[in-house]
N, C-alpha and C positions, 0 to 999 in steps of 0.2 A: 312456612307460610302457604295458604293455598292460590293454586293459580291455576285456571283451568288451560290456558296455554303454557305455560312450562310443564307441567305433570304429564304432557299428551305426547309420548315419541313419535306417534305418529304425525303427527301436523307438525311437529316442531321439523322431523325428516324432511316431512314434504316443503316447508317454507324453507330450508337448504336448499332443494333438488331444483325447485324452480328457478329461473332464470329473471330473478327481481328486477336486476341492473336492467335488462333490457326492458322490462313492462315498465321500471320508471321513465326512462328515456320516453318511450313511446307518449305515456299518458302526461309526462310534465311537458311534452313538445320540446324535448334537449333542452330543457332547464330552462327555457324562457321567463318563465314568472317569476324567478328569483328574485329578478330585480322590482318587482312591483307587489308582493304580499312576503311578509316577514316570516311567514310559516313553510313558503314554498324551499324543497330542497336546492342546494346550490349545484348538487352533482349527484349522480348514482349511488357511491357509498353510504352519503346523508341521508338519501330518500331511502335507501333499505333499512340503515336503521331508525330511520323513521317510524319504517312500518314494523319494524320487529319491535319496537317500544312502546307503540299503540296498542300492538296485540297482547304484549305481557300487562299492561295496566287493564285492558280489556279483559284478559284472561282473569286477573286478579277483581275484577269487578264481578264478575259471572260466578265467581268462588265463594266470595266472600258477601256480597248484599242481595246478590241473585236467587241461587240455589237456596240460600235457609229460607225463604216466604216461600217458592213453589207451593210445597205441601198447604199450607194454611190460602194462599192465590187459588189452587184447587177445588179447593172447600167452600171458599166466600164467593168466588166468580164475580161477575157482574152483575150493577141494578140498576134498572131503569125504573124514573124517578116519576112520580104522576106528569111535572112539565115537559116530559119526554127528555131531559138528559139522561145521560150514562153516565156512572162514576165507575172506577176500576175498582178492582182490588187494591187493598193498601200498599201491598209488595209491590205491585204492578206501578200504581202509581209515583213511588220512589224511585221504583228502579227506572222509570223512565226519566225522572227529573235527575238521576244518576247519570244516566247515558248522556242527556242534552247537555248538561254542564260539562261532561266531556267531549263535546264537540263531535260524536260519533253519529248523531242525527243527519249529518248530511256528509256520510264517508266517499261517497263518488259524485256528490257536488263540484261543481267549479268551485276553484277560490274566490273570483268574485261575486259569488253570491253566498260566502260565508261556511263553503265548502271542503274536505279534505283534499279532494281530486284524488284520491286514492284509486286505482286499479279493481275490479270487478273479482279479481281471485282476490283482492284483500277482504272483501264484502262477505263473502263467500267463506272465508274461515269464521269470522266475527257470527256470521248466523251460524255454523257449527257450534261456536264456543256457547254461543247463549245458549240456544235451544239444549244443550245438555243440562244448562242450569234448571229452565224453564223454557218447558216450546211454547207455551203460551205467547211469552213476551217476546220471542221471534217473530211472530206477527203482526206483532206493533212496529216494533224494531227494522225490520224486514220491508215494512210498508215503503221504504224512501224510493224505492221503484216509482211512485207516484212524480216525486220530485222531477226523478231522470226521465220520465216520460213529457213533462212541463220543459224542461231542460233543451232536450232533444227536438220536438217539436212545436211547441209553443212558442208565440213572440214576443218583442223583447219587453213588452207591457205585462202578458204575465209573468216572467220571470222576474222581472224588478218585481210586481206584485207581490207573490207568493214564495220564490224559493227563500228568502233570506230568513222568514219565520221557517218555514220547512229545515235548513238546514241550522238553526239554532235550536227545535225543538220545540217552541212555540204554538204551530199548527202540526196536526197529526192529517193524513189520508186516508181516503181509502178507494180504491175502485171497483165501479159500480156496473156491474156486468150482468150476473144472473138475474131472471126473468122467471115466476114463478111457473107461467107455461112454456118457457124457453128450455131451462135447464143445460146443458151442456151446448146445445143447440145454439149460441149465440148467435147466430143470420137471423134466427127467428126473433130476436129481440122484439118490443113493441112500444118500450117508451116513447111517448111521442116528442117530437121536438119541432116548435114552429116559429119561421124567423117571423119577427115582427115589424110595423111599417118601418121603423127606424132602423132594423137593421140587427136587433137585439135577439134573442131565444129566449121561448119560455118553454118548460118542460113538464109531463103531467103524466104520471105512471107509477106503478110498483116493482119495486126491486126485491128480491131475496135471496139470502144467505153469502151476505156483505159484511164480510171482515173488517173491524171498526168504521163502521157505517154511521157510528157517533163524529165520527172528523170533521175537522174541520172545512177542508180540501178535499173533495167530490169529483172523479171523475168519472162521467156517466157517458154509457154508449148508449143513444137513444139514435132513434128513426127519423132523419131529416127530410127524406124524400118519401114521401107516401106511397107514390105509385109505382117505388123502385122494390121490388122486392129482394130478399136475401141481403148479403153483406157489405154490397152495393148502395143499398140506401141508407145506409149508416154513417154516423160520425161521432165524434167524441168532442164531448163538454164539460167544462168546471162549473159546477157549481160549487157555492160558499154554505155551510151550516147555516141556516136561520126557521125562520117561521113555516117557511114553504119547503121543508124538510120534516118531515114526522118519522121518527123512531115508533114504529107501530109495535113493535114488539124484538125482543132478545130471546134468539133460540133456546131450549134445551136441550145440552147436546150431551154426546158421552165423553167428549173430553176436549182438552184446550179450554177449561172454563176460564182463565184469564184473559181470553180474548172475546172481546164480543163482537157474537155474529149475529147482525141484524136483518129487520126486514123494513125499508124504506117506502114512503108514499112520496112522491113530489106533487106538490101541485101548484100550478103557476110560476114556478121557479124559475128564478132570473139564471141565465144560465152563458158561459162563453165557449163561443167555439174555439176548440185546441186544434191547430192545423188547419187541413182543407178539408171541405166538404165532404160525404163520402169515402172519407178513408181509413174511419173511426174504428172499421173492424181490422180490413184487409193490412192495414198497415200501423196503425196506433197501439192497438189491445194487441194485435198478435207482439209485438217486441215487448208489449207490457208483460204479457201472459209468458213468454220466454223468460223475463229475468224474473219472476214469483216462483215459474216452473226451480231454475236452478236454485232460489230461495228456499223452497220446500226440498228439494234433493240435502241440502246443507240441513236442513232443519232434520229431518230423516236421519242423517251419520249423529247427529248431535244425542237425541234422544236414545239412538242404539248405544252409543259410548257410554250414556250414562246407564242405560240396563245391562251390557255385558260388564264394566264395574262393579255391578253388585253383586253378578252372578260369579264371577270370576273370586269374587273374595270370599263368596258363601261358600263354594266350592272348595275352598282351599283351608277354611274352618271348619266344616261340618265334619262331623265323624260318625260314622257306621260300622256296624263289623270289625272296628279295632283301626280302621284306617281313615285318613279325608276322604270325601267321596268324587274329588278330582282326580284320584287314582283309579278310577273303575273306568274303564274305556269308553262304556257308553257314554260318560258324564264329560269325559277325556274330550268325546266326537264334537256332541255339543259345544263348548265351551271354543275348540278351535276354529269347527264351522262358523260359529259366532264371529270370532275377530280377523277371520281370512273375508269373511263375508264383508265385515264393517270397513274393513282394509280397504278392499276389492272398489267398493262405494265411493268412499273419500277419493280416492284415487281418479276413479272417474269422474265423478264433479269437479273437483280440483282442476282436474287436466281441462273439461268443459269450458272452465270459467277463462282456465287462461288460455284459449282458443278464443271466447268473447272477446278478451279484449284485445289480440290481435287482428280483427275482424273491426270492431270498433274503431279502434288504428288505424286501417286501411280505408275503411269509409269515410273518416272524418278526414284524412289525407286528402282522397279522391276531392271531397267537397270544398277543400281549400285549393286545391287546385296548382299547391307550390312545388313542381318539380324541376331539377336541373336539368331534365331531359326528356324525350319522347319515348327513350328506352324503359328508365323508371316510373314514368304514366303508366305504360304499359302492363307492364310488371306490378306495381300497384292495382290496377285495375283486373288484373288475373287472379292477383291473391287474393282479392277483398271477393272474387267471384266463388272461388273456392272454400275459403272459408267461412262463408255465407250456408254453403250446402252441408259441409262439415259441422258446425254448430247447429244447423237446424235438423241432425242427425242426432250428434251429441247431448243437445238440450233435453228434447222428450226421452232418448236413451238414460239420460242420467234421472229424470226425474222417475220413470218407470222402474229402473232396479233400486237404487237406493230408499224407495217408499216401501216396496215390496219386502226390500233387507231389511229394514226397520221393523217390521210386522214380524218377521221371522226369528230376529235377536231378542226380541223383546219377550214372544212367546217364549222359545227356548229357556232365556234368563229364569222366566217362570217356572219350566220346566226342574231346572235345575234344584230351583229352591223346594218344587214338591208344593206341599201344601204352606208352608211360611210365603211362598211366593204370591199366592194368592190371598194372602191377607194384608189388609191395609196399615199393617203395622209397616211393611215393608213399601218403597216406591213404585215398584212393580208394575200393580196393577193401573197406577194411575199413569206409566211409561207405558205401559202396551195400550190404554184408551186414547192417550195423545199418538204413538205411531199410528194408530190405525186409522187415522183421517188422511194421512201423507197420502196414500195411494187413490184418494177420492177425488181430494181438492185442488183448485189449482188444474182440471184435466185427471180422468182416471186414467188407470193405467192401462184402460184399452185402449183407448182414446190416444194415449204418448205411443202405442203400438203402432199407430196408423202411419206417423211422420216416418218413425225411425222404419219400419218394414220398409215403406217405399224409398228410402235412400239406402237401404241394404240391396233391394231389388235394381235400385239404378247404379250400383259398383262403387259408390261413397264410402262405403265400408271397406272395400278394398283398395281402394286408392288411398283411405287414411292410415291403414294398416300396411300396407307397402311405402307408404313414406314415413313411419314410425319405426321400419326395424329396417330400412337403409343407412346403414353403417356398421362399423368393426364394432363384434361384441367377444368382450373375454371369453378364454376356452368354456368355462364353467356355464356360460349363458347361450353360447352359439346352438347348441343342439335347440333347446326350448326356441330359440327365432327360428329356426329349421321348422320345426312342427307349426307355428304358428303360420309360416308363411305357406305350409302343404295343408293348411286347413283353410287356406284360400280359396284353393282349387275346389274342396270340397264343398263349401258355400257356393260355388259358379255352379258346380253341379244340378244343387237341390233350388238355384235360379232357376235354373235352363228347364226343370222338370214341372217345375210348378207353372212356370211360362206355357207350358205345351198343355196344360188342362182348359178344357173346353168350358168349366164352371170356375168363373170370377169369385166364388164363394169357398174354393179352393184354398187358392193364394191367403183370401182373409183368415179361412179358419186355423192354418197355421202358420200366421204372420207372427205368432208372440212365439213359435219356436224358431223362426228364422231368425228373430233379433235377439231371443239367446244364444243362439249360435253365434252371431257377427260379436256379441256382448264376452264369450270365451276368449273369443283371440285380440279384441281392443282391450281387455284387463290383462291378459298374457302379457300382451306386447309394453304395458304400461308397469307391471312387477318385473319385466324383463329389463325394462330400463332401469327401476330402480336397484334391484340385483347387480346389474351392471356398476354401476355407482356407489355400491354399501354392498360388499359381498353377504352380510349377516343378514341381508333380504335375498338371498339364494333360497334357501329354503319355503319361503312363502311361495316364490315363482314355481319351484317344485311340487308342493302340496296342490297349488290351483292347476297347473294342469296333468299332475296325475290324477286329480279326482273331476275336474271339468271336463278334460277329452272326452272321456267315455260319454259324458251327458252329452256332449255334443254330437256324438256319433250316435248316440240313440235318437238324439232329434233328427240327423239327418236320414234314420233310416224308417224311422216313423213317416218324416213329410214325403219321404219317395216311395214309401210305400202302397199309397193309392186310396188309402182308409178313408171312408166319408162317409161312415156308417150315421154320425151323427145331420150330415147335411141333408143324406138319404131315409132316415127313418127318424127326427127329432120328437116328433110325437109319443111314438113308442117307446123312445128312451126318457126321456123329461116325466112322461105319466101324463093325467088328464092335468087341467089346470083346476086346484083347489075351488071348493064352494066355501065363500067366505073371509076371501084371502084378504086380506089389506089392501085397501084400494092405494093404486098406484099416483092416485093425485097427489 
């Protein structure tokens, strides 16, 4: 029986490795829901059994029902009708119905709204599984963050009105942020929100590049304060689909064809304020975006998993010069690099999701304010502050690393297959097209580097790595742990050097390489933890340290070299701007 959960040794290992009992205790609030909701577990063992059972069922659904229609969905795409409605490809429509029937459209929503109350780590795993089957479908399934945002920041009336339908799959949503003139600069958003005399709101303007903009529940970032520039003038609104929202067009895209990317026009659209005025970008959208970025990171892993499996099987079967091509060192290197890269990315995003769960639990505990004593309250507050900074670093790191990994792995999979990989007979050209969006949407890789590098410079990476390594290590792993600890000193040398440079652009020029250095150590610490738990994983750790530490030191050498010809001679190096180039509008 095909099953994308049961057939994936790495996901199964990580599932066993994380402390799900602890997570279950946190999200179930010491299992206080068991007496109120039939599906709520009574204890940690039952909760973990439930998680494994649901992942097994979801893995079967992904393999048997979703994956077989992915090619047809890619070719069919979505259709915009004359009346402004949008229809999904048949495979997508059927898959959404099956997922809704399974109850998985409310994975992380509370029980009281019909949700499953699962940890974020659970949602990340399902995003990984569904993306291996069809990456475009994950864009619809993964929009559960809309419901989470309403649950976290909306008032009780909003929750009661929308969350039941979102948990059941009766209504889907969209995060409506980007505008034609603003792009990634969300603080420049200019869709107008005007408060009426009766206290209601109306919206006017255009949004672009909106995933599932045809959804029924739209969370719209709009300017509520005309005289307040930047992010402080923005609020978040809920708009229901209706005649006041027109899908102007569906974008013609390179990939993820099963996911409609819409341009929307709002005309005197009735809107409901979510949370407080002027907190739309600085609080609510940033929380929404962070969840979406973890989702894209998991999506990238699923795409890479699908591509790697095709290349690995082909390399083992394709004979050239009297032997299979996976016996050629050049091909061996590509396959090993791809798999280790994928394992590193998955380890990173799953660990990041685990940290998000810890942070959310601490935050909710502080909001509840129920502590045994002042010491417990102080510890929870300190934990929450540190976890906020750690997740603020790990989230962009995960999105950056996983997305770039997905492009590398799909590209190398095509290279392993040669001409065959370039043909539509195999799924790799579709997987490559799907992978290519992951470093772009929900914030480009370059944008992810900004907060990640800031965290590295402020010492958060060092604090996390030391925390991860503060334990007793088996003899086979101890030497690697020492190498990682020594690497912290080298990162600190780099940070000190960069801070001494008079030109602020020098730090920006090498920000990516600084993040790459930190990632070598963080992933190394994760692999060390895995190897300590499972000795057969020591080979992965050995390969990672043996191949990535030379890269680590090359980056250190370059950053501390003072080389800045790009900054000094950009025009000469880049050459003149071509005439007749494509407009950037």
